[in-house]
C-alpha positions in Angstrom: 19.9 4.0 3.6 21.6 3.8 7.1 24.4 1.6 8.1 22.2 -0.8 9.3 19.8 -2.8 7.3 17.4 -3.6 9.8 16.2 0.8 10.2 15.8 0.8 6.7 15.7 3.2 3.7 14.3 7.0 3.5 12.8 7.7 0.0 11.5 10.7 -1.2 9.0 9.9 -4.2 6.3 12.2 -6.3 3.1 12.0 -6.1 0.6 12.9 -8.9 -1.6 15.6 -7.8 0.2 15.9 -4.3 3.2 16.5 -4.4 6.5 15.3 -2.9 6.2 13.0 0.1 8.5 10.5 2.0 8.0 7.1 3.3 10.9 5.2 5.1 11.0 1.6 3.5 11.8 -1.2 6.3 11.2 -4.7 6.9 9.7 -6.5 9.5 10.3 -9.5 11.1 8.0 -11.9 9.0 10.1 -10.6 6.2 7.5 -8.2 4.6 8.2 -4.9 3.1 6.5 -1.6 4.0 6.4 2.0 3.4 6.1 3.9 6.0 5.0 7.8 6.0 6.9 10.3 7.4 7.0 14.4 8.3 8.7 16.0 5.5 10.8 17.6 7.4 12.6 14.1 7.7 16.3 14.5 7.0 17.5 10.7 7.8 16.6 6.9 8.0 17.8 6.9 11.2 15.2 9.4 12.2 12.0 8.6 10.3 12.6 4.6 12.1 13.5 6.7 15.4 10.3 9.0 14.9 7.9 6.3 14.4 8.2 5.0 18.0 8.8 8.5 19.3 12.1 8.2 20.0 15.6 10.6 19.4 17.7 9.2 16.6 20.6 8.7 19.0 18.6 6.5 21.5 17.3 4.1 18.6 20.9 3.6 17.8 21.9 2.5 21.6 18.7 -0.1 22.5 19.6 -3.1 22.2 16.7 -6.1 21.7 16.4 -9.1 22.3 13.8 -11.8 21.6 
């Protein structure tokens, strides 16, 4: 789990007949929760969240978004 709750939580689950899989648990702006599949080599929630946007974790941490 990242220190920033907006980054999410990386979880690894064991799926019968498939094996281990990683997912990023996130909360969207509407308040719904999602689990996004991640590459097996993903190590942190920040890395996973950045990967979903095609970014590096350091870059994602520095971004500021206002809506």
